[in-house]
C-alpha positions as CSV (number, residue, x, y, z in Angstrom):
1,M,71.9,102.1,143.2
2,H,69.4,99.4,142.6
3,A,70.1,97.0,139.8
4,T,67.9,94.2,138.3
5,T,68.8,91.7,135.7
6,R,66.5,91.4,132.7
7,R,68.3,89.0,130.4
8,T,71.4,86.8,130.9
9,W,73.2,84.8,128.2
10,T,73.9,81.8,130.3
11,T,75.7,79.7,127.6
12,I,78.7,81.9,127.8
13,G,78.6,83.7,131.1
14,A,80.1,80.7,132.9
15,V,83.4,81.0,131.0
16,A,83.7,84.8,130.9
17,V,85.7,85.2,134.1
18,S,88.2,82.4,133.4
19,A,88.7,83.7,129.8
20,M,89.3,87.2,131.1
21,A,91.7,86.1,133.8
22,L,93.8,84.0,131.3
23,V,94.2,86.8,128.9
24,L,94.8,89.5,131.4
25,S,97.6,87.5,132.9
26,G,99.2,86.6,129.6
27,C,98.7,89.3,127.1
28,T,101.0,92.2,126.2
29,D,100.5,95.3,124.2
30,A,101.9,93.6,121.2
31,D,99.0,91.1,121.4
32,T,96.3,93.7,121.2
33,D,94.5,95.4,118.4
34,E,95.5,98.7,119.9
35,G,99.2,98.1,120.2
36,T,100.0,95.9,117.2
37,P,103.6,96.1,116.2
38,P,104.0,98.2,112.9
39,T,104.0,96.2,109.7
40,P,104.9,97.5,106.2
41,S,102.3,99.8,104.8
42,R,100.1,98.4,102.1
43,S,97.2,99.7,100.1
44,A,94.0,97.7,99.6
45,P,94.0,96.1,96.2
46,G,91.9,98.1,93.8
47,A,91.0,100.8,96.3
48,S,91.5,104.4,95.4
49,T,92.5,106.9,98.1
50,T,91.0,109.8,96.1
51,P,87.2,110.0,96.1
52,S,85.7,111.3,92.9
53,V,82.4,112.3,94.5
54,A,81.6,115.2,96.8
55,A,82.1,114.4,100.5
56,L,82.4,116.3,103.7
57,A,86.0,117.2,104.8
58,P,87.6,118.8,107.9
59,D,88.4,122.3,106.8
60,G,89.6,125.0,109.2
61,E,91.3,125.5,112.5
62,T,90.9,122.8,115.2
63,S,89.9,123.8,118.7
64,D,89.8,121.9,122.0
65,V,86.3,121.3,123.3
66,V,87.7,119.8,126.5
67,T,91.1,118.7,127.8
68,D,92.6,116.5,130.5
69,L,90.3,113.5,130.2
70,E,91.5,110.1,131.4
71,A,91.2,107.3,128.8
72,P,87.9,108.5,127.3
73,W,86.1,105.9,125.2
74,S,82.7,107.0,124.1
75,V,81.0,110.4,123.8
76,V,77.3,111.1,123.3
77,R,75.8,114.6,122.9
78,T,72.7,115.4,125.0
79,G,71.3,118.2,122.9
80,D,72.0,120.8,120.3
81,G,74.9,122.5,122.1
82,R,78.2,121.3,123.4
83,D,76.7,119.4,126.4
84,A,77.7,115.8,126.2
85,L,78.4,112.6,128.3
86,V,81.8,111.0,128.2
87,S,82.8,107.5,129.4
88,E,86.3,107.0,131.0
89,R,87.4,103.4,130.4
90,D,89.5,102.8,133.5
91,S,87.9,105.1,136.1
92,A,84.4,103.9,135.2
93,R,83.2,107.5,135.5
94,V,80.6,109.1,133.3
95,L,81.4,112.8,132.9
96,E,79.2,115.6,131.8
97,L,80.8,118.1,129.4
98,T,79.0,121.4,129.8
99,D,78.5,124.2,127.3
100,D,81.3,126.2,129.0
101,G,83.9,123.5,128.4
102,T,84.1,122.2,132.0
103,T,83.4,118.7,133.2
104,R,81.6,117.3,136.2
105,V,81.1,113.7,137.4
106,V,77.6,112.4,136.6
107,G,78.3,109.1,138.4
108,T,80.6,106.0,138.5
109,V,79.2,102.8,137.0
110,P,79.4,100.2,139.8
111,G,81.1,96.8,139.4
112,V,83.3,97.7,136.4
113,R,86.5,95.6,136.1
114,H,89.1,97.4,133.9
115,G,92.2,95.9,132.5
116,G,93.7,95.6,129.0
117,E,90.9,96.7,126.6
118,G,88.1,96.2,129.1
119,G,86.3,98.7,131.4
120,L,83.6,101.3,130.8
121,L,83.2,101.4,127.1
122,G,80.2,102.4,124.9
123,L,77.4,104.9,125.7
124,A,74.1,105.4,124.0
125,L,71.1,107.7,124.8
126,H,67.5,106.6,124.1
127,D,64.2,108.0,125.4
128,G,66.0,109.9,128.2
129,D,67.9,106.8,129.5
130,L,71.6,106.2,129.3
131,F,72.7,102.8,128.0
132,V,76.1,101.6,129.0
133,Y,78.4,98.7,127.8
134,S,81.0,97.7,130.4
135,T,83.2,94.9,131.7
136,A,82.2,93.3,135.0
137,E,83.6,90.3,137.0
138,D,81.4,87.8,135.1
139,G,81.7,89.2,131.6
140,N,80.7,92.2,129.5
141,R,77.2,93.6,130.0
142,I,74.7,96.2,128.8
143,Q,72.9,98.3,131.4
144,R,70.2,101.0,131.2
145,F,70.5,103.8,133.7
146,D,67.8,106.3,134.6
147,L,69.4,109.7,133.7
148,T,68.0,112.3,136.1
149,G,68.4,116.0,136.2
150,G,69.3,118.1,133.2
151,P,72.1,120.0,131.6
152,G,74.6,120.9,134.3
153,S,73.0,118.6,136.8
154,Y,72.8,115.1,135.3
155,E,73.0,112.2,137.6
156,L,72.9,108.4,137.2
157,G,69.8,106.9,138.7
158,D,68.8,103.2,139.0
159,A,70.3,100.6,136.7
160,T,68.7,97.7,135.0
161,T,71.0,95.1,133.4
162,I,69.4,94.2,130.1
163,L,72.1,91.7,129.0
164,D,75.0,90.2,130.7
165,G,77.4,87.2,130.6
166,L,78.8,88.5,127.3
167,P,82.3,87.2,126.5
168,A,85.1,89.3,128.1
169,S,88.8,89.3,128.0
170,G,91.8,91.6,128.2
171,I,91.4,92.0,124.4
172,H,88.6,92.1,121.8
173,N,85.7,93.3,123.9
174,G,83.8,95.1,121.2
175,G,81.9,97.6,123.3
176,R,80.1,99.9,120.8
177,I,76.4,100.4,121.3
178,A,74.0,102.5,119.2
179,F,70.3,102.8,118.4
180,G,69.6,102.3,114.7
181,P,67.0,104.1,112.6
182,D,64.7,101.2,113.4
183,G,64.7,102.1,117.1
184,M,66.6,98.9,118.0
185,L,69.7,98.7,120.1
186,Y,72.8,97.4,118.2
187,A,75.9,96.2,120.2
188,S,79.2,95.0,119.0
189,V,80.8,92.0,120.9
190,G,84.4,91.0,120.2
191,D,85.6,87.5,119.9
192,A,87.4,87.8,123.3
193,G,90.5,86.2,121.9
194,N,88.7,83.1,120.7
195,G,88.2,83.5,117.0
196,Q,86.3,80.3,116.4
197,D,83.4,81.6,118.5
198,A,82.8,84.2,115.8
199,Q,81.5,81.4,113.5
200,D,79.4,79.8,116.3
201,R,75.8,81.1,116.2
202,D,75.2,79.8,119.7
203,S,77.9,82.2,121.1
204,L,77.5,85.9,121.2
205,A,81.2,86.4,120.7
206,G,82.4,88.0,117.5
207,K,79.0,89.3,116.6
208,I,76.9,92.4,116.0
209,L,73.7,92.0,118.1
210,R,70.3,93.6,117.6
211,M,67.8,93.9,120.5
212,T,65.0,95.9,122.0
213,A,65.7,98.5,124.6
214,E,64.7,95.9,127.2
215,G,67.3,93.4,125.8
216,D,64.7,91.1,124.1
217,V,64.9,89.5,120.7
218,P,63.0,91.8,118.3
219,A,60.9,90.7,115.3
220,G,63.0,90.6,112.1
221,N,66.2,89.1,113.5
222,P,67.7,86.6,111.1
223,F,68.1,83.6,113.5
224,R,65.2,82.2,115.6
225,D,65.2,83.4,119.3
226,S,68.7,84.9,118.8
227,L,70.0,88.4,119.4
228,V,72.6,87.8,116.6
229,W,72.4,90.1,113.7
230,T,75.6,89.3,111.9
231,T,78.5,86.8,112.5
232,G,82.2,86.4,111.7
233,H,83.5,89.6,113.4
234,R,86.9,89.9,115.2
235,N,86.4,93.1,117.1
236,V,84.0,95.8,115.8
237,Q,84.3,99.1,117.7
238,G,82.5,101.5,115.2
239,M,78.9,101.4,113.9
240,G,76.8,104.0,112.1
241,W,74.0,104.5,109.6
242,A,73.7,106.6,106.5
243,A,70.5,108.5,105.7
244,D,69.2,105.7,103.4
245,G,69.6,103.1,106.3
246,T,72.9,101.6,105.1
247,M,74.8,100.4,108.2
248,F,78.6,100.7,108.3
249,A,81.0,99.0,110.8
250,A,84.7,99.4,111.4
251,E,86.6,96.3,112.5
252,F,90.1,95.5,113.7
253,G,92.0,92.9,111.8
254,Q,94.8,90.8,113.2
255,N,98.1,91.1,111.3
256,T,97.1,92.0,107.8
257,W,93.8,93.9,107.1
258,D,91.5,96.2,109.1
259,E,88.0,96.5,107.6
260,L,85.2,98.8,106.7
261,N,82.0,96.7,106.2
262,V,78.5,97.4,105.0
263,V,76.4,95.4,107.6
264,E,73.5,93.4,106.2
265,K,71.1,91.2,108.2
266,G,72.2,87.6,108.7
267,S,75.5,88.0,106.9
268,D,78.9,86.3,107.8
269,Y,82.0,88.6,107.6
270,G,84.4,85.7,107.6
271,W,86.5,85.9,110.7
272,P,88.6,83.8,111.5
273,E,88.5,82.0,108.2
274,V,89.2,85.2,106.2
275,E,90.8,88.5,107.1
276,G,90.0,91.3,104.6
277,K,88.8,90.5,101.1
278,G,88.7,87.1,99.4
279,G,85.9,85.2,101.1
280,T,82.9,85.6,98.7
281,D,83.4,82.2,97.1
282,R,83.0,80.7,100.5
283,G,79.8,82.6,101.4
284,F,81.4,85.4,103.3
285,V,80.9,89.1,102.8
286,D,84.0,91.1,101.7
287,P,84.7,94.5,103.3
288,V,84.0,97.5,101.1
289,Q,87.4,98.9,102.1
290,Q,90.5,97.4,103.9
291,W,93.6,99.0,105.3
292,A,96.9,97.7,106.6
293,T,96.7,97.3,110.4
294,S,99.7,99.6,110.7
295,D,97.7,102.4,109.0
296,A,94.4,102.1,110.8
297,S,93.3,100.2,113.9
298,P,89.8,101.6,113.4
299,S,87.7,102.3,116.5
300,G,84.8,104.8,116.5
301,L,82.7,105.6,113.4
302,T,80.0,108.1,112.6
303,V,78.1,109.0,109.5
304,I,77.5,112.8,108.9
305,G,75.6,113.6,105.7
306,D,77.1,111.6,102.9
307,T,80.4,110.8,104.6
308,V,81.6,108.0,107.0
309,F,84.2,109.2,109.4
310,V,86.4,106.6,111.1
311,A,88.8,107.1,114.1
312,N,92.1,105.4,113.9
313,L,94.2,104.4,116.9
314,Q,97.5,103.1,115.4
315,G,97.0,105.2,112.2
316,E,96.6,108.3,114.5
317,S,94.2,109.8,112.0
318,V,90.6,110.4,110.9
319,R,89.5,108.7,107.7
320,A,86.7,110.1,105.5
321,V,84.8,107.7,103.3
322,P,82.0,108.8,100.9
323,V,78.8,106.8,101.4
324,S,78.3,106.5,97.7
325,E,81.9,105.5,97.0
326,P,82.9,103.4,100.1
327,S,86.0,101.9,98.5
328,T,87.7,105.3,98.6
329,S,88.9,107.5,101.4
330,R,91.0,110.5,102.5
331,V,93.1,110.6,105.6
332,Y,93.2,113.7,107.9
333,F,95.4,114.7,110.9
334,G,97.9,111.9,110.4
335,G,100.1,111.9,113.5
336,D,98.9,115.4,114.6
337,F,96.9,114.3,117.7
338,G,98.2,110.8,118.4
339,R,95.7,107.9,118.8
340,I,92.1,108.8,118.0
341,R,89.5,106.7,119.7
342,S,86.1,108.1,118.6
343,V,84.4,110.5,116.3
344,L,80.9,112.1,116.4
345,E,78.9,114.9,114.9
346,G,79.5,118.1,116.8
347,P,77.3,121.3,116.9
348,D,77.2,123.9,114.1
349,G,78.4,121.6,111.3
350,A,81.5,120.5,113.1
351,L,83.3,117.1,113.5
352,W,84.4,116.1,117.0
353,F,87.1,113.5,117.6
354,V,88.4,112.0,120.8
355,T,92.1,111.4,121.4
356,N,93.2,108.3,123.4
357,N,96.8,108.8,124.5
358,T,96.5,108.3,128.3
359,D,95.5,104.7,128.4
360,G,99.0,103.3,128.6
361,R,99.5,102.8,124.8
362,G,99.9,106.4,123.6
363,D,102.4,109.2,124.1
364,P,100.4,111.9,126.0
365,S,101.1,115.6,125.4
366,D,100.0,118.5,127.6
367,G,96.2,118.5,127.8
368,D,95.7,114.9,126.7
369,D,93.2,113.3,126.5
370,R,91.0,115.8,124.7
371,I,88.0,116.2,122.5
372,V,88.8,118.3,119.4
373,S,86.4,120.2,117.1
374,V,87.0,121.0,113.4
375,P,84.6,122.6,110.9
376,L,83.3,120.5,108.0
377,T,82.9,121.7,104.4
378,E,81.9,119.9,101.2
379,R,84.7,118.9,99.0
């Protein structure tokens, strides 16, 4: 495959390899967001777990869409049916899930370095191209691939690297990418284990970025000549938009609180100065909901209708949050499927969620990892 580089963030690319190597050699599961030792369960102060407004809820029998995946991370549907593309973190393969429930290899993303929480991470589709976030030797990067063929015959074509040199480590790589309702590409970049970088506007670590499909700074970004949209994040792995344009993001905490945030242009979400609520008097934005790290470890997020759905790794559940009452939530499937990495809207009014038990931190059962479908109804 031919690859060309369109934009490089040189101020941090030089340190990416050394930072990755240090963390990979020294970290353990207990040091990671996804393997944090259990702590006593707590409820967020003032937060109700019983929404008073109507919201969508899983209701009915679950069914397997596909089984026997290997450390799946991101899933994007390619049309109205069940056809979808799946990223496998450690193998660097992009799989096609076809309507009949079988999979085939679309291609392997070259140059991916997996280890810890790094590897082939987020996927996004836009104007017929596949956008990919992955960890390489010199840091995390975002690439645009020509997607050739059609359902049942997709292939990865030429690659263009639109942004590279992003901070990378064995932990806190971010990795979620999504196109917003404004047509811009948003990307979450973790702090790569260095929390102070989240407060440094000259670093892309610990940020949500906003860019054009070519990797350029678009009009309307809050800081001059910068891709930075928001600051003060530890490790965002879930992003989505409600119908009115409200942007939500799910974020891993450290030892105390995981967060659900409403993302607003130019805002600072406090990490590492604040974890969870309590930073408004210092100019930080409080989360709209927080959860004990033992109950959550939120990864993927999607908004369907008037409901935000959040996948939880350590919490081994799906959380449903009403858009109009985001301080409340209900928990579904607690412990039934193990670790849950991602959620997305499925066909015919269903919710799809992706298990993540084969990446070395879970307890796989027969058929893991899998994509599971469940009907949604209004509650």
